[in-house]
C-alpha positions as CSV (number, residue, x, y, z in Angstrom):
1,M,109.7,61.7,92.6
2,T,112.6,63.9,91.6
3,S,115.0,65.7,93.4
4,T,115.7,69.1,93.1
5,R,118.9,70.5,94.2
6,T,118.9,74.7,94.0
7,G,120.5,77.6,96.2
8,G,122.3,74.4,97.8
9,T,119.2,73.3,98.8
10,A,117.8,69.3,98.0
11,D,114.3,69.4,98.0
12,T,112.2,66.5,96.7
13,V,109.2,67.4,94.7
14,P,106.5,65.9,92.3
15,E,107.0,65.8,88.8
16,T,103.6,66.9,87.9
17,T,100.9,67.8,89.9
18,T,97.5,67.5,89.0
19,A,95.0,69.2,87.8
20,A,93.0,68.6,91.5
21,Q,96.2,70.0,93.4
22,R,97.1,72.7,91.4
23,T,93.3,73.9,92.1
24,L,94.0,73.4,95.5
25,G,97.0,75.4,95.8
26,A,95.8,78.4,93.7
27,G,92.3,78.5,95.5
28,L,94.5,78.5,98.8
29,A,96.1,81.2,97.4
30,F,93.3,83.7,97.1
31,L,92.2,82.4,100.0
32,G,95.3,84.5,101.5
33,G,94.4,87.6,99.1
34,V,90.7,88.0,100.8
35,S,92.4,87.4,104.2
36,L,95.1,90.1,103.2
37,A,92.5,92.3,102.2
38,V,90.3,92.0,105.2
39,Q,93.9,92.5,107.3
40,S,94.4,95.5,105.8
41,R,91.5,96.7,106.7
42,L,91.9,95.8,110.1
43,N,95.2,96.8,110.1
44,G,95.0,100.7,108.5
45,Q,91.4,101.6,111.0
46,L,94.5,100.3,113.6
47,A,96.8,102.5,112.7
48,G,94.7,105.0,111.9
49,Q,93.1,105.0,115.7
50,I,96.7,104.8,117.6
51,G,98.5,107.2,115.1
52,D,101.3,104.4,114.3
53,G,101.9,102.4,111.4
54,V,105.6,100.6,112.5
55,V,103.6,99.6,116.2
56,T,100.3,98.6,113.9
57,A,102.7,96.0,111.9
58,L,104.4,94.3,115.1
59,I,101.0,94.5,117.0
60,S,99.5,92.0,114.1
61,F,103.7,90.4,113.8
62,G,103.1,90.0,117.6
63,G,99.4,88.3,118.0
64,G,100.3,86.4,114.9
65,L,103.2,85.2,117.1
66,L,101.9,84.5,120.3
67,L,99.0,82.8,119.2
68,L,101.2,80.3,116.7
69,A,104.3,79.9,119.3
70,L,100.9,78.9,121.5
71,V,98.7,76.0,119.5
72,V,102.3,74.3,117.2
73,P,103.9,73.3,120.6
74,A,100.9,71.9,121.8
75,V,100.0,69.1,118.3
76,P,101.9,66.6,117.7
77,P,101.9,67.7,113.6
78,G,103.2,71.3,115.1
79,R,106.1,68.7,117.7
80,R,106.2,67.2,114.5
81,G,107.1,69.4,112.5
82,L,109.4,71.3,114.1
83,R,111.8,68.2,114.7
84,R,111.9,68.0,110.7
85,L,112.7,71.6,110.3
86,R,115.3,71.3,112.9
87,G,116.8,67.8,111.8
88,A,116.6,69.8,108.5
89,L,118.8,72.8,109.3
90,R,121.2,70.8,111.1
91,G,121.6,68.3,107.7
92,G,121.9,71.0,105.2
93,G,118.9,70.1,103.6
94,L,117.3,73.5,104.3
95,R,119.7,76.7,104.7
96,W,119.0,79.4,107.5
97,W,118.7,82.0,105.1
98,Q,116.0,80.6,103.6
99,T,114.0,80.6,107.3
100,L,114.6,84.8,107.1
101,G,111.5,85.4,104.8
102,G,109.8,87.0,107.0
103,A,111.9,90.4,107.3
104,C,110.9,90.8,103.8
105,G,107.2,91.1,105.2
106,A,109.0,93.7,107.7
107,Y,110.8,95.2,105.1
108,L,107.3,96.0,103.3
109,V,105.2,97.4,105.9
110,A,108.1,99.6,106.6
111,T,108.5,101.2,103.1
112,Q,104.2,101.3,103.1
113,G,105.0,103.5,105.9
114,L,108.0,105.7,104.4
115,T,107.1,106.1,101.4
116,V,102.6,106.0,101.2
117,G,102.8,110.2,102.1
118,V,104.3,110.9,99.4
119,L,103.4,107.9,96.5
120,G,99.9,107.8,97.6
121,V,98.4,104.7,98.1
122,A,97.7,104.1,94.7
123,V,101.6,104.2,93.3
124,F,102.5,102.1,96.2
125,T,99.9,99.3,95.4
126,V,101.4,99.4,91.8
127,A,105.1,99.4,92.8
128,V,104.4,96.5,94.8
129,V,102.9,94.2,92.2
130,A,104.9,95.0,89.8
131,G,107.4,94.1,92.1
132,Q,106.1,90.5,93.0
133,V,105.3,89.2,89.3
134,V,108.1,90.2,88.3
135,S,110.3,88.8,90.8
136,G,107.7,86.2,90.3
137,L,108.8,85.3,87.3
138,L,112.4,85.0,87.9
139,V,112.8,83.2,91.2
140,D,110.3,80.1,89.9
141,G,112.3,80.4,86.4
142,L,115.7,80.2,88.6
143,G,114.0,76.8,91.1
144,L,114.6,79.3,93.8
145,G,110.7,78.4,95.3
146,P,110.0,74.2,96.0
147,T,108.7,73.6,92.7
148,G,111.9,73.8,90.6
149,P,112.8,75.8,87.8
150,Q,109.8,76.7,85.8
151,P,109.8,78.5,82.4
152,V,109.2,81.4,81.7
153,T,106.2,81.1,79.1
154,A,104.0,83.3,77.1
155,T,101.1,82.4,78.8
156,R,103.1,82.8,82.4
157,V,104.7,86.3,80.9
158,A,101.1,87.7,79.7
159,G,99.3,86.7,83.0
160,A,102.2,89.1,85.4
161,V,101.7,92.0,82.8
162,L,97.5,91.7,82.8
163,A,98.3,91.5,86.5
164,V,100.1,94.8,86.3
165,V,96.9,96.3,84.0
166,A,94.6,94.9,86.4
167,V,96.5,96.8,89.2
168,V,96.6,100.3,87.8
169,V,93.4,100.1,86.6
170,S,91.9,99.3,89.6
171,V,93.8,102.3,91.6
172,A,93.6,104.4,88.8
173,G,91.7,106.8,90.5
174,G,94.7,107.4,93.1
175,L,97.5,107.1,90.3
176,G,97.7,111.7,89.5
177,G,99.4,113.9,91.4
178,S,101.5,112.2,93.2
179,R,105.3,113.5,94.0
180,G,108.6,112.1,94.3
181,L,108.0,108.9,92.1
182,W,111.2,108.2,92.7
183,L,110.2,106.9,95.9
184,A,108.1,103.5,94.5
185,V,111.4,101.9,94.0
186,L,110.7,101.5,97.5
187,P,108.1,99.5,97.5
188,A,108.6,98.0,94.5
189,L,111.8,95.9,96.0
190,A,109.2,95.1,98.8
191,G,107.6,93.4,95.7
192,I,110.7,91.7,94.7
193,G,110.8,90.8,98.5
194,T,107.5,89.1,98.7
195,A,108.1,87.2,95.6
196,W,111.3,85.6,97.7
197,Q,109.5,85.9,101.0
198,Q,106.8,83.7,99.1
199,A,109.4,80.5,97.3
200,V,111.5,80.4,101.2
201,N,108.6,79.7,103.1
202,G,107.1,77.2,100.4
203,R,110.9,76.2,101.1
204,V,109.8,76.0,104.8
205,R,107.3,74.1,104.7
206,G,108.6,71.4,102.1
207,A,111.3,70.7,105.5
208,S,109.2,70.8,108.1
209,G,105.6,69.1,106.2
210,N,103.7,72.0,107.8
211,A,102.3,75.4,106.8
212,F,102.0,76.6,110.2
213,V,105.9,75.6,110.8
214,A,106.6,77.9,107.9
215,A,104.3,80.1,109.4
216,L,105.7,80.7,113.0
217,V,108.8,81.0,111.4
218,N,108.3,83.9,109.5
219,F,106.4,85.2,112.1
220,S,109.4,85.3,114.2
221,V,111.6,86.7,112.0
222,G,109.2,89.7,111.4
223,T,108.5,90.2,114.6
224,A,112.5,90.1,115.4
225,A,113.3,92.5,112.6
226,L,109.8,94.2,113.4
227,L,110.7,95.1,117.4
228,L,114.1,96.6,115.8
229,A,112.1,98.9,113.5
230,V,109.9,100.1,116.6
231,A,112.5,100.8,118.7
232,V,114.1,103.3,116.5
233,D,110.2,104.8,116.2
234,V,108.6,105.0,119.1
235,P,111.7,107.3,120.3
236,L,110.9,109.9,117.0
237,R,107.5,109.9,116.6
238,G,106.4,108.8,120.9
239,R,104.9,105.9,122.4
240,P,101.0,105.1,120.5
241,A,98.0,105.3,122.2
242,V,97.3,101.4,122.4
243,T,94.6,100.7,124.4
244,S,92.6,103.1,122.8
245,A,91.1,101.0,119.8
246,P,88.0,98.8,119.5
247,W,89.9,95.2,120.7
248,W,88.9,93.2,117.2
249,L,91.2,95.6,115.0
250,Y,94.0,93.7,116.8
251,L,92.9,90.6,114.9
252,G,95.1,91.0,112.4
253,G,97.7,88.5,113.2
254,L,94.8,85.8,113.2
255,L,94.0,86.7,109.5
256,G,98.1,87.4,109.4
257,I,98.7,83.5,110.0
258,V,95.6,82.5,107.3
259,V,98.4,84.9,104.8
260,I,101.6,82.9,105.0
261,A,100.6,79.6,105.5
262,T,98.4,79.8,102.8
263,A,101.1,80.9,100.6
264,A,103.5,77.8,102.3
265,A,101.2,75.6,101.1
266,A,99.9,77.0,97.8
267,V,103.4,77.4,96.0
268,R,104.7,73.6,95.8
269,Y,101.2,73.4,93.5
270,V,102.0,76.3,91.2
271,G,104.7,77.8,91.8
272,V,105.5,81.6,92.9
273,L,104.2,83.4,90.2
274,V,100.7,82.5,89.6
275,V,101.0,82.0,94.1
276,G,101.4,86.3,93.6
277,L,98.6,86.5,91.5
278,C,95.9,84.4,92.4
279,S,96.7,86.3,96.5
280,V,96.5,89.3,93.9
281,A,93.2,88.6,92.9
282,G,92.2,87.5,96.5
283,L,93.1,90.8,98.1
284,L,91.3,92.7,95.3
285,V,88.0,90.8,94.7
286,G,88.5,90.9,99.2
287,A,88.3,94.8,98.7
288,V,85.3,95.0,96.2
289,L,83.4,92.4,98.8
290,L,84.0,94.9,101.8
291,D,83.6,98.0,99.5
292,L,80.0,96.3,99.3
293,V,79.3,95.2,102.4
294,V,81.1,97.3,105.2
295,P,81.9,99.7,103.2
296,A,84.6,101.8,105.0
297,P,83.9,105.4,106.2
298,G,84.4,108.2,103.1
299,R,84.7,105.5,100.4
300,H,82.6,103.7,97.5
301,L,83.2,101.0,95.4
302,A,84.9,102.5,92.4
303,V,83.6,101.1,88.8
304,T,87.6,100.7,87.8
305,T,87.8,97.8,90.8
306,L,85.2,96.5,89.5
307,V,87.7,96.4,86.3
308,G,90.8,95.9,86.9
309,A,88.9,92.6,90.0
310,A,88.1,90.8,86.8
311,I,91.3,91.8,84.6
312,I,93.4,89.9,87.0
313,L,91.0,86.9,87.7
314,V,91.2,86.3,83.3
315,A,95.2,87.4,84.5
316,V,95.2,84.0,86.7
317,A,93.7,81.7,83.9
318,V,96.1,82.7,81.1
319,A,99.2,82.7,83.1
320,T,98.0,79.0,84.3
321,V,97.8,77.7,80.7
322,P,99.7,74.9,80.0
323,S,102.6,75.7,78.0
324,R,102.7,72.9,74.5
325,R,105.7,71.3,74.8
326,A,107.8,71.3,71.3
327,P,108.8,67.7,69.7
328,N,112.3,68.0,70.7
329,G,110.4,68.0,74.9
330,R,111.4,72.1,74.9
331,R,108.3,74.2,75.9
332,F,106.8,77.5,73.7
């Protein structure tokens, strides 16, 4: 074991991870991406039913927070994790600002509501993924995540580029005719924030020893941020009809727990970049499965989506190729 100090935080991380641990990390991140695809479908339909995306996000975050607040303190591992987290914050092993990852999730949702109507879903998605993979390289290189610094190798850069290509191909049909492309900087910043969120949530998971404690912290911060957003949104847009939708559309928070907890657990094994790539892979594959099994009204499975899903799987494989070591120990 080795102790790595980054950003004023001392974390003990494994010097190496086994192939089984890397596979587990990639699988968890992929599962989180599939869950995100289903959550996005539910939240999208709920937003259409009640007519307010910001309130929908608050319902999703708030539902996840309520479930975690009931379950985590009720079980021994959760209580131990909360005690460890409190001790890490008091002792300086974890800085307070490293608990604010949930604010990035809230910003992503708010940005979606502000820009999708102008940019379209396609441009929004490309901007988010581009920001996320570039930031993932930087966050890993700076050692902000629990794995410590990871070199920016040719294979990791190639995997990041392929991920952006995969998303561009998947949404190619919706890229034309977008107005106000300068607004794409907002979702790109949201993507950058997502990578940072995964890194600091991984730190919280490391400090507490429990991925669901990390999810509880994430949902608490995100819900608080969204409450402030709703306090501005509702007076301007009016009160939404939150009781008009079927009950199952309110299950987005449960899936959000899976998304956050799997990423927080996986990042210590594979790093922020690979978590992001595997999450995008799961998102695209999940979207394909949804369009095949439960197609949304007016939607059909496009060939470009299948091609994009195949490319992102190649991107994950490329990014996870171990870098070779030169005789002097340097990676290339």
